[in-house]
C-alpha positions as CSV (number, residue, x, y, z in Angstrom):
1,M,110.6,95.2,69.8
2,K,107.2,96.9,70.3
3,K,105.7,93.5,71.3
4,I,108.4,93.1,74.0
5,T,107.8,96.6,75.3
6,S,104.0,96.1,75.4
7,L,104.5,92.8,77.2
8,F,106.7,94.5,79.8
9,F,104.2,97.2,80.6
10,L,101.5,94.6,80.8
11,L,103.4,92.6,83.4
12,L,104.2,95.8,85.3
13,L,100.5,96.7,85.4
14,L,99.6,93.2,86.7
15,L,102.2,93.4,89.4
16,L,100.9,96.8,90.6
17,Q,97.4,95.4,90.7
18,A,98.5,92.4,92.6
19,C,100.2,94.6,95.3
20,G,97.2,96.7,95.6
21,G,95.0,93.7,95.7
22,A,97.2,92.2,98.4
23,N,96.7,95.2,100.6
24,D,93.0,95.3,100.0
25,D,92.8,91.6,100.7
26,L,94.7,92.0,104.1
27,A,92.3,94.7,105.2
28,S,89.4,92.7,104.1
29,K,90.6,89.6,106.1
30,K,91.2,91.7,109.2
31,K,87.6,93.0,108.9
32,M,86.3,89.6,108.4
33,L,88.2,88.2,111.4
34,K,86.7,90.9,113.6
35,E,83.2,90.1,112.4
36,K,83.8,86.3,113.0
37,Q,85.1,87.0,116.5
38,S,81.9,88.9,117.3
39,Q,79.8,86.2,115.8
40,L,81.7,83.6,117.9
41,E,80.9,85.4,121.1
42,I,77.3,85.5,120.2
43,I,77.3,81.8,119.3
44,K,79.1,81.0,122.6
45,A,76.4,82.8,124.5
46,E,73.6,81.0,122.5
47,I,75.3,77.7,123.2
48,A,75.5,78.3,126.9
49,T,71.8,79.3,127.0
50,L,70.8,76.2,125.0
51,E,72.8,73.9,127.2
52,K,71.2,75.3,130.3
53,E,67.7,74.9,128.8
54,I,68.4,71.4,127.6
55,A,69.9,70.4,130.9
56,A,66.8,71.5,132.7
57,L,64.7,69.2,130.5
58,D,67.3,66.3,130.3
59,P,69.5,65.7,133.4
60,N,71.6,63.1,131.5
61,F,72.6,65.7,128.9
62,K,74.3,67.8,131.6
63,K,76.0,64.8,133.1
64,N,77.3,63.7,129.7
65,N,78.6,67.1,128.7
66,E,80.3,68.0,132.0
67,Q,84.1,68.1,131.9
68,N,86.4,68.0,134.9
69,V,88.8,70.8,135.5
70,L,92.2,69.9,137.0
71,V,93.0,72.1,140.1
72,T,94.9,72.2,143.3
73,L,93.4,73.0,146.7
74,S,94.7,74.7,149.8
75,T,93.0,74.9,153.2
76,I,92.3,78.3,154.5
77,N,93.7,78.6,158.1
78,Q,93.3,81.3,160.6
79,S,96.6,83.0,161.7
80,T,97.9,86.4,162.8
81,F,97.9,89.0,160.0
82,T,100.4,91.8,160.4
83,H,100.5,94.8,158.1
84,F,103.6,97.0,157.8
85,I,104.1,100.5,156.3
86,E,107.1,100.3,154.0
87,V,109.0,103.4,152.9
88,K,112.3,103.8,151.0
89,G,115.0,105.9,152.6
90,K,118.7,106.5,152.7
91,V,121.5,106.7,155.3
92,E,122.7,110.1,156.5
93,T,125.0,111.3,159.2
94,D,125.3,114.7,160.9
95,N,129.1,114.1,161.3
96,N,130.0,114.7,157.6
97,V,131.8,118.0,157.4
98,I,134.2,119.9,155.2
99,L,137.0,121.4,157.2
100,S,138.5,124.8,156.4
101,S,141.0,127.2,157.7
102,E,140.2,130.2,159.9
103,T,143.2,132.2,158.9
104,P,145.3,132.7,155.7
105,G,148.6,131.0,155.5
106,L,151.0,128.6,153.7
107,V,150.4,124.9,154.5
108,K,153.5,123.7,156.2
109,A,152.5,120.2,157.2
110,L,149.7,117.6,156.6
111,Y,149.5,115.1,159.4
112,V,146.8,112.8,157.9
113,K,145.9,111.1,154.7
114,E,142.7,109.8,153.1
115,G,141.2,106.9,155.0
116,Q,143.0,107.6,158.3
117,N,141.1,107.5,161.6
118,V,141.5,110.5,163.8
119,G,140.4,111.5,167.2
120,A,138.5,114.6,168.4
121,G,140.9,117.5,168.8
122,Q,143.8,115.9,166.8
123,V,145.9,118.3,164.7
124,L,145.3,117.5,161.1
125,M,147.2,120.3,159.3
126,N,149.5,123.2,160.3
127,Q,150.0,126.5,158.5
128,D,153.0,128.9,158.6
129,N,152.9,130.9,161.8
130,S,156.4,132.3,162.0
131,V,155.1,135.9,162.0
132,V,152.9,135.2,165.0
133,Q,155.6,133.4,166.8
134,R,158.0,136.4,166.4
135,S,155.3,138.7,167.7
136,I,154.9,136.4,170.7
137,E,158.6,136.6,171.5
138,E,158.5,140.4,171.2
139,V,155.5,140.6,173.6
140,K,157.1,138.2,176.1
141,T,160.2,140.4,176.2
142,A,158.0,143.5,176.7
143,I,156.1,141.7,179.5
144,D,159.3,141.0,181.3
145,L,160.2,144.7,181.3
146,A,156.6,145.7,182.2
147,N,156.6,143.3,185.2
148,I,159.8,144.9,186.5
149,V,158.5,148.4,186.1
150,Y,155.2,147.4,187.7
151,E,156.8,145.8,190.7
152,K,159.0,148.9,191.3
153,Q,156.2,151.3,190.9
154,K,154.0,149.2,193.2
155,S,156.8,149.1,195.9
156,L,157.3,152.9,195.6
157,W,153.6,153.5,195.8
158,E,153.3,151.4,198.9
159,Q,156.0,153.6,200.5
160,K,154.1,156.7,199.4
161,I,156.8,157.6,196.9
162,G,155.9,158.7,193.4
163,T,152.4,159.4,192.1
164,E,149.4,157.1,191.8
165,I,149.2,157.7,188.1
166,Q,152.7,156.3,187.6
167,Y,151.6,153.2,189.4
168,L,148.4,152.8,187.4
169,Q,150.2,153.3,184.1
170,A,152.7,150.6,185.0
171,K,149.9,148.2,186.0
172,N,147.9,149.0,182.9
173,N,150.9,148.4,180.6
174,K,151.6,145.1,182.2
175,E,148.0,143.9,181.9
176,R,147.7,145.1,178.3
177,L,150.7,143.2,177.2
178,E,149.5,140.0,179.0
179,K,146.1,140.2,177.1
180,Q,148.0,140.9,173.9
181,L,150.0,137.7,174.5
182,Q,146.8,135.7,175.0
183,T,145.5,137.1,171.7
184,L,148.7,136.1,169.9
185,Y,148.5,132.5,171.3
186,A,144.9,132.3,170.1
187,Q,146.1,133.4,166.6
188,L,148.9,130.8,166.8
189,E,146.3,128.1,167.5
190,L,144.3,129.2,164.4
191,S,147.2,128.0,162.3
192,N,146.4,124.4,163.4
193,V,143.3,122.7,161.9
194,R,141.9,120.2,164.4
195,A,139.3,117.4,164.1
196,P,136.1,118.6,165.7
197,F,135.1,114.9,166.4
198,S,136.4,111.4,166.0
199,G,136.1,110.0,162.5
200,V,137.7,109.1,159.2
201,I,139.4,111.5,156.8
202,D,137.4,110.8,153.7
203,E,139.0,113.3,151.3
204,V,142.0,115.7,151.3
205,F,141.8,118.7,149.0
206,I,145.0,120.6,150.0
207,K,148.7,119.9,149.5
208,V,151.8,121.1,151.4
209,G,153.0,124.3,150.0
210,Q,149.6,125.6,148.9
211,N,148.1,128.7,150.5
212,A,145.0,128.1,152.6
213,M,142.4,130.8,152.8
214,P,139.5,131.2,155.2
215,G,136.5,129.2,153.9
216,M,138.7,127.2,151.5
217,Q,137.9,123.4,151.5
218,L,140.8,121.5,153.0
219,M,139.5,118.0,153.8
220,R,136.3,116.0,154.5
221,L,135.8,114.4,157.9
222,V,133.2,111.7,158.3
223,S,132.0,109.8,161.4
224,N,129.9,106.7,160.8
225,N,129.5,105.6,164.4
226,Q,126.0,107.0,164.8
227,M,123.9,107.5,161.8
228,Q,120.2,107.9,160.8
229,V,118.0,106.6,158.1
230,V,115.7,109.3,156.7
231,A,112.6,108.7,154.6
232,D,109.5,110.6,153.3
233,V,106.2,109.1,154.5
234,S,102.8,109.7,152.9
235,E,100.7,112.1,154.9
236,K,97.9,109.5,155.1
237,Y,100.0,107.9,157.8
238,L,100.2,111.1,159.9
239,G,99.3,110.3,163.4
240,K,100.0,106.5,162.9
241,I,103.7,106.9,163.4
242,K,105.1,108.1,166.7
243,R,108.5,108.9,168.1
244,G,109.9,105.8,169.8
245,D,108.0,103.3,167.5
246,A,110.0,100.2,166.8
247,V,110.9,99.6,163.2
248,T,112.9,97.2,161.1
249,V,115.5,98.7,158.7
250,E,116.6,96.6,155.8
251,F,119.6,97.4,153.6
252,P,119.1,95.5,150.4
253,S,122.6,95.9,149.0
254,L,124.1,94.5,152.2
255,G,121.5,91.8,152.8
256,I,121.1,92.8,156.5
257,E,118.4,94.1,158.8
258,K,118.6,96.2,161.9
259,Q,116.1,96.9,164.7
260,A,115.8,100.5,165.6
261,T,113.3,103.2,166.7
262,V,111.9,106.4,165.2
263,S,113.9,109.2,166.6
264,T,112.4,112.2,164.8
265,I,109.1,113.1,163.1
266,G,109.0,116.1,160.8
267,Q,106.5,118.8,161.6
268,V,106.0,120.0,158.0
269,I,104.2,118.5,155.1
270,N,106.1,118.7,151.8
271,P,103.6,120.3,149.4
272,D,105.2,118.8,146.3
273,N,104.7,115.1,147.2
274,R,102.4,115.4,150.3
275,T,104.9,113.6,152.6
276,F,106.5,114.2,156.0
277,R,110.0,113.3,157.0
278,I,111.0,110.7,159.6
279,E,114.4,109.8,161.0
280,V,115.5,106.5,162.5
281,A,118.7,106.6,164.6
282,I,120.8,103.5,163.9
283,S,124.2,102.3,165.1
284,N,127.0,101.4,162.8
285,D,129.2,99.2,164.9
286,N,130.6,97.1,162.0
287,D,131.1,100.2,159.9
288,L,129.2,98.8,156.9
289,L,126.8,101.6,156.6
290,K,127.8,104.6,154.4
291,P,126.1,107.9,153.8
292,D,123.4,107.7,151.0
293,L,123.1,103.9,151.3
294,L,119.6,102.9,150.3
295,A,117.3,101.4,153.0
296,T,113.8,100.2,153.5
297,I,112.0,101.1,156.7
298,R,109.2,98.7,157.9
299,L,106.8,99.9,160.6
300,K,104.0,97.8,161.9
301,N,100.7,99.7,161.8
302,Y,98.1,96.9,162.0
303,E,97.8,93.4,163.5
304,K,94.9,91.0,163.8
305,E,94.9,87.7,165.5
306,N,92.9,84.7,164.2
307,A,92.7,86.4,160.8
308,I,91.6,84.8,157.5
309,T,93.9,85.5,154.6
310,V,94.1,84.3,151.0
311,P,96.9,84.7,148.5
312,T,96.2,88.1,146.8
313,R,96.6,86.5,143.3
314,L,93.6,84.3,143.9
315,L,91.3,87.2,144.6
316,Q,89.1,88.2,141.6
317,N,86.7,91.0,141.1
318,D,83.9,92.0,138.8
319,K,81.0,94.5,138.9
320,S,79.5,92.8,142.0
321,G,82.7,93.0,144.0
322,Y,85.5,90.6,145.1
323,F,85.2,86.9,145.1
324,V,87.2,83.6,145.4
325,Y,86.4,80.0,144.3
326,I,86.3,77.2,146.9
327,A,85.8,73.5,146.4
328,V,82.6,71.9,147.9
329,K,81.1,68.4,147.6
330,E,77.7,67.9,146.2
331,N,76.4,64.4,146.0
332,N,80.0,63.1,146.3
333,V,81.0,65.3,143.3
334,L,83.6,68.0,143.9
335,K,82.5,71.3,142.4
336,A,83.6,74.9,142.3
337,K,81.6,77.5,144.3
338,R,81.9,81.2,144.1
339,I,82.2,83.1,147.4
340,E,81.7,86.8,147.6
341,V,84.2,88.4,150.1
342,E,85.0,91.7,151.7
343,K,88.8,92.3,151.4
344,G,90.9,94.2,153.9
345,E,94.6,95.2,154.0
346,S,97.1,93.4,151.7
347,Y,100.8,92.7,152.5
348,K,103.5,90.5,151.1
349,E,101.1,88.8,148.6
350,K,98.5,88.1,151.3
351,T,95.1,89.8,151.6
352,L,93.0,89.9,154.8
353,I,89.4,88.7,154.3
354,N,87.0,90.6,156.6
355,K,83.8,88.8,155.5
356,G,82.7,85.8,153.4
357,L,85.0,83.0,154.6
358,K,85.0,81.1,157.9
359,G,88.6,79.8,157.8
360,N,88.2,76.1,157.0
361,E,87.3,76.2,153.3
362,Q,89.2,74.5,150.5
363,L,90.5,77.3,148.3
364,I,91.0,76.6,144.6
365,D,94.6,77.5,143.8
366,E,96.1,76.3,140.5
367,G,93.4,76.4,137.8
368,F,91.3,79.0,139.6
369,R,90.8,81.0,136.4
370,E,89.5,77.9,134.5
371,V,86.5,77.4,136.8
372,A,83.1,78.9,137.2
373,E,80.1,78.3,139.5
374,G,79.3,74.6,139.5
375,T,82.4,73.5,137.6
376,I,83.2,69.8,138.3
377,L,86.7,69.6,139.7
378,K,89.5,67.1,139.6
379,T,92.4,67.5,142.0
380,Q,96.0,66.8,141.3
381,K,97.4,63.9,143.3
């Protein structure tokens, strides 16, 4: 039994040592890999130096060791380069209002429902106005009597019968009642909620039988006939965008574009994001645009004719600056040549080249990262 126990502890000890040894071995191998990688870089540099020195002494050595790199070429042509400012925005409308009542009262009738088109001035809702109507009838009756009294007093006064004060009192009473009637009619009109403009009833919050109070939300009225796209533009473009500038507005979710003009430019810089606000007035004839719909505004801010451009992805850079590789023939052999360039604006994966290229070069496209100065090229057929 003691032998079995001793054997068990011995196996356990060996297992623990093996686990610890495995961890130590992994760390050791990682360290060794790093050392070997460093050594490989040194060896590569030494090989490149030796090859260069040998090639200088033995031209055949260079020829025998050269390998062709398979590439594709594209001719650089001159064309018109246009750069656009692109900013994200959203659709808004000034005609998006919540209607409320101006007077308290029970809702007697709703004449509209959600989604219904209404015209400017159309009655949308009516509140109980029975008290006002009774007051109107009472005042009408009083006016009838006041008119009779006024006419009689006027006739007597013209005949120099009675006193002037009696005439003036009758006149004043008549006019006071007429003004009171006008006030009551105005109060009666307040019991009707009318549409301030033509549009669509988007939401209805009230029901027949509920009490409507001043300021209480009754319904939302929206008009999408004339809308605007608003966006925040970086302050670096201040002065480059003017009111009346033509723009293209794209609505990605709808897959459509519209031509419009800048209608408003904000006069204040937002200190939080250093932007200013612009608005672009836009028509909505087909009623597809909705408030808060996302949009992209494109405004042309630079254009150059006979410009030389290259695909942005082919443009490389190092400590000395930007460069591209072109294909040139030397002794009937196609080789890669590095060309230092001065880059300009970039737009839609194209970059303007201000200096370095003439416009008729053969630009190395596919395989451009596999070549270096003097690499022999083989083109795909």
